[in-house]
N, C-alpha and C positions, 0 to 999 in steps of 0.2 A: 362074483356076486356077494360073497361073504365080506370082502374088503369094503365094498360099497355100503353094505348095511352097517358095518362098524363105523365108517366115516359119518353116515347120517346120524347114528346114535350119538357120536361125539359132538357134532354140531348142535343137535337138539339139547344136549346137556349144557353146553356153553350158553345157549340161549336162555335156558331156565335159570342159570346162575346170574344172568343179567336181567332178571325180571321177565323172562319169556320173550325177549325182544332181541334176537341175534344181530339185527342190523338197525339200531335205533336211529330215528330221524334227528340229525343234529343241524345246527343253524349254519349250514354251508351254502345252501341255495335258497335264499329268502328274498322277498321283494326289496327293492332298493329303498333306502331312507332318503328323506329330504336332506339337502346340504345345510343342516342347521345344528350347530353344536348344542347338545343337551346331555346332561349326565347326573348321576346320583339322585335319582328321583325318589320321592316319598308320596304315598297316597294320603288323601284326607280320609276321615272316618268312614264315609259311605262309598269310597272308591270311585267318585265321579271327577276328582281333580288330582293332578300331580304337581307337586312343587319340585323344582329342579334347578340345577346350575346351568347358566348359559354364558358363553364367551362371545363378545363382539370382536370383529377384526380390530386390531390396534391401530393399523395405519402407520404413518410415519411418526406420530407423536404418541409416546406411551401414555396411557391413562388407566390408572388402577381401577377406576370405576367401570371399565369395560371388561374386566376380568371377573369371572365367577359371579355373575349377577344372579339374584334370586328371582325366578320366574314361576308362573303358575299356568298350567294348561287345563282347560275344561274339556273332558272327554265327550260330553254330551253336545256342547255347542261348537266344538272345534276351535275355540278362541284361546289365545295365549297372551300373556301380558307380563311386563316387568314389575316386580314389587319394589326392589331396591337395587342399588349398585353394589358391587363387591368390595372386598373379596369375601364371599360367603362359601363355606364348605360344609358338606354333609348335613343337609337340612333335615329336620324332623318336625312333623306337624302335630300340634297338641290335639288330644281327643275331641275337644270342643270346637276345634277349627279356628280358635281365636289367635293362636300364637305359632311362630316358628322358632325352634331352637337351632343353633348352628355354631360352628367355630370359625375362627379367622385363619386365613392362610398366612400366618406370620410365625416368627420364631422368637419367643415361645408362642404357642397357640392359646387363645382365650375363647371362652364361651359367651355367647350373647343370646338374647331372644328379642323378637320384634313382632309387633302386631301383624295380622294377616294382610292389612292394608299398607304396611310399610311404616307405620307410626310407632312411637314409643320404643325406640331402640334402647335396650337395657343390657348393661354389662353384668355378667353373672360370675366371672372369675377374674382374679388379678386386681390391679389398682382400680379404685372407685367402684368396688364391689364389696359385698359383705365378707369376702375372704381374700387371701393373698395367693391363691393357687395359680401356678403356671403350668404350661405344657398340658392343657386340658382339651379334650376333643370328643367327638362322637357322642353327643347328648341324645338320649332317647326318653321320651315322655312315658311315664307309667300309664297303664290302661285307664286309670281313673284321673290322670292328670295331676296327681298330688305330689309327685317326685320326678326328678330327672336322674337317670342312670348315665354315667359318663366315665371317661378314662383319664387318669393322670399318666401320661406316657413316658415321662422322664423325671429325673431327680429322685430324691429319697425323702419320704416314702412315695410309692407310686402303685397304681393298680386300679381295678374297678371301684367306682365310687358312687355315692348317692348324695343328693342335696335337694332342698326345697326349690320350687320354681323361681324363687327370688334370690337364690344363691346362698341362703343361710343353711346352717347345720350340715355343712359339707364334710364327708368322712369317707375313708377307704374301707371297703368291705371285703375285697379279694386282692391281696397283695400280688402285684405283677400281672394280673389279668388284664385283658384288653377286649374292646369291641363287644361290650355287653348288650344284651337285648332281653326284653321281658317275655315271660310266658303270658298267654292271653288273659289269664285271670289275675295277673300281677303278683302272684305269690312266689314265683320262681324266676330265675334268670338263667340265660345261657351265655357263654363267653369262651374265649380262647386263652390258653395259658401255657407256659413252658412245662413240659413233662420231665420232671427230675427223677422219675422212677425207672427210666431205662437209659442204658449207655449206648445209644445208637444215634449217630448224627443225622440219619434220615428220618428219625422220629422226634421232631423238636416240639412244636406246639400241637396240642390236642384240644378238643372241645369238651367242656364241662358244664354241668347243671348244678345249681345251688339254690337254697332258699334265698329270698330277697334280702335277708340280713347277712348273707355270706356263709351260713351254716350248712351242714349236710352236703358237702361237695361230692359230686359223683362224676368220674371221668366216663364219657360215653363213646369215645373214639380211640382207635389205635392205628392211626393213619401213618403210612410211610411218606417220605418226601413232603413233610408237613410243616416246614418252616414258615410258610406264608398262609396257612389255613386261617380264614377270617370270616367276618360278617355273618355269623350264624343268626337265623331268624326262624321263629316258630310259625307254623301254619295257623290260620285263624282257629281251627278246631284243636290245636295242640298236639296233633298226631304225627306231624312230620317237621323236619328241619331242613331248610335250604341254607347253603353256605358256599363260600368260595374256597377252592382247593386246586392244586396243580393237576391238570388233566393229562391224558395220555399224550397230548401234543406238547407237553412241557410248559404250557401257559396256564394262567389262572382261568378257571371255568366254573360254571355253576353246578353244584352237586345237590342231591336230595337223599335223605335217609329217614328212617323211622325215628321216633323220639328216643328210643333206647339205643340208637346207634347202629341198628341192623339195616340190611338191604340198601347199601350205599350205591347210588347210581350217578354217573356223569350225565348231565342233562344238556350241556352245550359243548361245542367244539368248533369255534369259528376263528376268524382272524383276530389278532390283537389279544386283549385281556378282557375277561368278563368280570364285572365288579358289582357290588351291593345288590344282592337279591332282595326284593320286597314283595311279599305276598299281597295280592289283591284281597280285600275283605271277604270276597265270595270263595276264596281258596282255590279257584280254578286256574289262575294264571299268576306268573311271577314277573314283575318289572325288574329289569336289570340294565346295566350300562356296559357297552362294549367300546373299549378304548383302543384305537390303533395309534400308538405313540407318534406324535408330530404329524398326524394325518387327520384324525377325526375322533369325536366323542358322540356316540349315538345311544338312545334309549330304545329298548326292545321289550316285547311281551312274549313270554314263554308259556305255552299251553302245557300244563302239568301232565295231562293224560297223553297227548299225542307227541309232545316235545316239538311241535311246530313253533316257529318263531316269526314274528312280524314286527316291523318298525312302529314305534309310537307315532312318528311323523313320516308317513309314506311319501315317496317322491311324487311330485305333482306332474 
């Protein structure tokens, strides 16, 4: 009897350390998704539409326009439509709903913006732009739409950068940082960077918060097996952070933590790789992409409270 009580106490303690949920619901047994490739979605300001990437089958004749097209899905009407041909990567929607920012799937990568109806394609980096920057990706509109946060991922110098929405006044604010995202009020940013304060190959990149000008840098994580930690994003109320990190299954999964780096929880554990968490404006669910290499790319919605997962496009 005593051994049984000890075992129950141990199980209860483990459950409390994991947020009081000893057997969390993970996305292993979920409704099937429609056979429609969709990935790296971004919400509009009111959470009624999702911009995303879609690949059409190439067939026997390769056509770059069929790769990584920019599409939009209306969650209220159930309609979806193509905005423009690819190759479009990592779309972000401006707060006023008028523009998309994205980078090209090229080497080097360049940033562009385009109107929400597919018109006025404008180059923001590289030749025929106000700057000569190369290897630029992951542009994120500031909450007031006045600036774009982006990353210069190669060359020297490189790092988290800022520019105006027309490509002017481009400058690095965090050397070697990657994947920056805004705090909801636009005064701070979160990003990943190499941690040079420890000599441990399992603790490579960590997450940091800084002022929007790059000052007052604070490390908020001390993750192990963290070479590929990425895509941090604040909840709408600024109290939590969703991000991608290596899960217990050894693959990229969605994690959640408090804004100070405490109470880290693994939220998903399915097939393939989980990518790009994006909070719905109501803060109740997170949009993310699950990629099974050479098989499928699908978008899902994660309920933050229950951890239940459902496909954005359920099988018909």
